[in-house]
N, C-alpha and C positions, 0 to 999 in steps of 0.2 A: 876848495879849488874849482874853478871856473871850468865848464865843460867846453870842449872844442866844437861840438857840433849840437844841432838842435833836436830833431826827432828821427827816429828809425822805426820801421814796420817790420815785425816778424811774423810770417804766416807759418803756423805749425808749432805746436807746444809740445812736441815729444821731447826726449832727451837731449837731442843734439841741437834742435831749435832753441830750447831753453838755455843750453849752456852758451850759444853764441849770443843770445839776447843779452846774457849777463856780461859777456865780454864788452858788448856795445854799450851797456850801461855805464861803463867806466868813462866812456867819452861822449856820450850824449845826454842832454838834459833830460829826455825822456824817451823810452822804448816801449812801443805798444805791440803786446804780443796776441795776436789774433789766434784763439783757440776754439776747438770744435765741440769739446765736451765739458759739461756742466762740472763734474767732479774736478776736472783739471783746473777750470776757472776759478772754483771755490779755494782749491789748495793753493794756487797762486796768490789769491787775495789774502789768504792767511799767513803768506810769507815763505812758502817753500812749494816746489812741484812735487808733493809727496806721492803722485802716482807714479811718476818716472825717475825722480831723484831725491828720495826721502831724506830728511835730515840735512840737506843743503840748503842754506838761506838764499832768498831771492833778494836783489836791491830793491830799496823803495821806489826808484824812479822806472821800475819795470811795471807796467800796467797791463792786465789781461784784459781782452774783450771778446765777448761771445759773438756779438753781431756787428755788422758794418756801421749800424747806427751808433753801437757803443765805440767803435773805433772813431768815428766822425766825432764823437762827443769830446774827444782830447783835442780836437781842431783839425781842420782839413789841411791847414797850411805847414810850412816849415819842414816837411819831410826831405831828407837829405839821402836815405839809403832804404832800400827793400831787401828782405831776407826770406827766400822761399825754403822752409824747412820741411816740404812735403816729400814723401817717397815718391819715387819715379812714376810708380803705377797711378799716383794720384794728381800728376801735373795737368794732364789734358783737360781733365774734366773740371778741375777748380778753376783754372785759368780761362776756359771757355765760359764757365759761368759768370766769372767776373772780369771779362775781357775789357769791357768799357773803363772799368776803374783803373786797371793797370795800363792800359793805353794812356790814359790821362797823366797817370804817374810818369811813365817812361817818356811821354812828349815833354814833360817839364825837365828832361835830362837827369832824373833819379835814377841812378844805378840799382841793379838787382844782383844779389849773390844767391846762387843756388847752392843747396847743401846735399842734393840728391846723389846717390851713389848706387845706380842701378841701370839695367838695360830693358826696355820693354819686351816682354817675351812674345807679343803678338806682332809688333811691328818692327821689332829689333832697333829701336832708335834709342838714343841716349838724351840726356836732359837737353843738350843744346839743340838737338833736332827739334824737339819737342816745343821749346821756347821759340826757336827761330820760325819754325812754321805758324806759331800763333802770332808772333810780333816782328814780321820780317822787316819792319821800317827801323827797328830800334836793336838791331843785333849787338851794336857798338857797346851798349849799355849793360849787357849780360856778362857775369863773371862766375866763375865754378870754384868752388872750395873742396879741397880734398887733402887728406893726409892722416898720419897716425895721431888720432885725436879722440879719446874716450870722453864721452860727455861728462861722466863723474870727475874725471882728473881735471877737466877744464874748469869745473865748478869749484874744486878744491885748490885751484890756482898752481896746479902744477905745470912747470915750464912746457910749453907745446909749440910746435913748429907745423905748419900746413903750407899746401901750395894754392895760390889763387891765380887761375887762368882765365884770360880774356883776349879779345881781339884788339882792343885799343889800349895802348900804353898808359896814356894819361888816365884814363878810368880805373885801371887796374891799379896804379899807383895811389890814386885818390882813395880807393876802397881798402886797400892794405893799410894806409894810414888810420882809416876809421876802424879798422879791426884790431889795431895795435893796442896792447896791454902790457905791463912789466912781465906778465907770464905767458903772453900769447902773441905769435908773430907770424906774418905770412911772407912767403917768398913768390915772386911773379913769375909768370910763364905765358906764353903765347900758345903752347901746346894743349889746346882745350880737349881735343880727342884722347891724347895721351893721358891726361890728368884724370879724365872722365872713365876712360877704360880701366886704369890702374885702380881707381876707387870702387868700380863695379865689379871687376874680375877678381879682386882679392877677397870678396865676400865669399865667392864660391870655394875658393882654396881654404878660407877659413873654415867652412863646413867640413872640408876633407880633413883639416888638421884636428877638428873636434872629433871626427870618427876615428882617426888613427889614435889619438890618445885615449879615447874611450875604449878601444879595443885592446889596449896595453902596450901598443909600440911606444917607443921612446925617443930620446933625443936624436940618435942617428937617423931614425925614420923620419921624423919631422924635418930635420935639415935637409935631407935628401929631398923631400917633397917640396920644401919652399924653394929650393934651387932649380929644380926642374919646372916648377910652377912659373918661375920668372921667364925661363925659356919659352913656355906656351904662351904667356902673355904677350912677349915680343912678336911672337907670330901673328897674334891678333893686331897688335899695334902696326905692323907692316901693311895689313890690308887697309887701315885708315890713314896711313901716312902719317903715324905719330912717331915722335922722336925717341929713339931707343935710350936716350939718357934720362927721359922723364920716367922710365920704368926702373931705374936705379936710383931715383930720387924719393922725396918724401911722399908722394902720392902713389908711387908704386912699390918699391922694396921696404920703404918705411912703413907703410901702412899694412902691407902683407905681413911683415914679421910681428907687428903689434896684434893683429887680429888672429893670426894663427898661434900665438903663443899667450896673450894675455887673458886672464880670467874673467875680464868684463866684456868680452867679445860675444854679442848675441848670437852671431854666427857660428862661432867655435862651439859655444853652448848648446846650439841646436844640432851640431854634429854628434857632440858627446851623447844627447838623448837619443839619438838616431842608433848610436852604437849599443844602446841599452836594449833595442828592439822596439822601440816606439816607431809609429808611424810618422812621416812628415806631417799629415793632416792633423793628427792627434796634437802633435806639439804645437802647431801654429793655433790652433783653436783654443788652447789652454792657456794662451799668453796674450798680451795686449801689444807688446812691441812688434814692429815690423822686422822680419828677417829678410833683408834685401837680396841674400845670396840665394834663397829658394827660388824666386822667379828668375833671377839671373843666370842660374844654372841652366834653365831652359832656354834662355835666349842666346848663351853662349854656345850650347850645343847646336842650335839652328844656325848660328852664324858659322861655326866650324864647318857644318854640312855644306852651307851655301857657297863659301869661299875655299872649301877644301883645305882648313887649317888642321895641322896635325896637332892634336890637343888631348892626349890620353887621361890626364887628370881630370880636365873638365868632363870629358865623356863619361869617365868613370862615376863622377859625382851625380851626373845626370841619370844614368842607369839606377843608381841606389835610390834616388829621390823619385823618379817617374817610372821606372820599370819594375821596382821591387827587387832588384839584384841583390845579392848578398854582399855587403861591403868586404868582408875578408876575402871572399873568392875574387872580387874585382882587384884587390891589392896583389892577390897571388897570381892573378893573371898578368898583371903588369910587369911583374918580376920574370915572367917567362917570355917576355918581348926579347928577340935578339938583340945583343948588345952592339952599340955603334959608337964611333968617335963621339966625343962629348958635343962638339958644335955642329954635328950634322942634324 
């Protein structure tokens, strides 16, 4: 069957970047996956990303490239989509280092999809801020993907819905079609800040969910935490003029439920390891995958301070991660807060 599009470039061959590249491979004649590590490059060459997604086959038209010279060896023309699979902390350096190349792509009208789910703990900026600062003339071409989507399940072709947010309706609709597969579908949104906040903040709550489960608390506790977490996320949203309904959608409530309950969540598993008494630094150093919620917890804490946002769950996670607070004592402390009406 003929492909609808010619070429896509995906930067970042982690689990999620690889899974989205696989979705694109159904619609594009070729997908070039820019990788950083030789072992990941070799793995993909052999037919699977065994470093991040072992046992799951890679389509034949997905081509890894270690260098830009290798990217260009597949041809410099015919790109119709760019995908950034870098963690939030890696955006500024990578795109500063390669600014001329991406300026050239964007000047041709090639849209870019960002998969990043985090907040920079130093600048308190999200992916849109970082990209718009770097490429102010091309803001219309940036879109942001978020939603309940484990990479492994995408690779297994489990039905998955996500949100794609952007400023330009025509571009968002165009990219939605490029990302469409029998098992993968995007719903469009103009609420970039709401989608990015939901994707970032839910990682912090997933850490809390892992701690709760690791400490032996069960379904009642988890349900209470998720419900109150949404209330806190809405308070962050109001600061950024995000739409409340976004937090009840795929990139908010949907992603929050998945990452706080699903066994494939890196952030939840990080929280479970914390509950065993391991330090955050020890856990992070022992694994290769990025735990976005770790740095985002710091960013959320400072955002709450700056804007006087009442966010006890986020504050509690910060104290456990960065001040060495005892998690059980933090939870017990929250239960001692005077009761209020639910919507206060």
